N, C-alpha and C positions, 0 to 999 in steps of 0.2 A: 715191376721195379718198386722198391720201397720208396716211401715219401722222401726220406733223407737222400737216397741215391739219385732220385729224380731231381731234387733241388740242386744237388751238386752238379749234375749233368747240365741242367738248364742254365745255371749260373755260369759255368765254364763256356758253354756254347754261346750264350749271350755276350759274354766278354770277348770271346774270339771274334764274333761278328762285329762287335764294336771296334776292335783293333783293325779289322780289315776295312770297314767302311769309314770310320772317323779318322783313322791314322794312316790309311792307305798302305797297310803292311801286307806283304804277300802271304797267301794261304800256306805256302810251303814253310815259311819262317814260323808261323803260328803253330802249325801241326807238328813241326819238328821240335819246337820248344815244349809243347805238351807231351810229346812222346819221351823226350829227354827227362822231363820232370817225373813222369810216370815210371820210367825204368829206374830212375834213382830211388824213388819211393819203394818200389818193389825190391830193389837190391838191398835196401836198408832193412826191410822187414823179413824177407824170405831167406831160407837156407839156400846154400849153393844148389842143391838138388832141386828144390822147388822153383828157384829162379830159372834154372835151365829148362825145366819142364814148361814153365810159363812162356819163355822165349820160343820154344818149339810150337806151342799152341798158337801163339800170336802169328808166327810165320805160316802155319797151316790153315788159318781161319780166313775164309772169304767174308768180306763185308760189302754191303750195298752202298754205293755213293749217294751223297746228297744230290738233289736236283741242282745242276750247275748254276742256274740263275739265282739260287738262294745264296751262293757263296760269292757272287761277283756283282 
């Protein structure tokens, strides 16, 4: 991962943890908001075809969960 991508990821992850811990916001609300922002950014930048390909890729990709104790 490039340095700039790693910084963005770490900043957003850190802010998400802050919202959960300091403001007692539910993980579902934070994750849903991040997904909505991401989809809107993608939709703004990509063609219809590329956006639809991305949605399919997202649906078909498995991800590993964080260790639960980190999020709560």
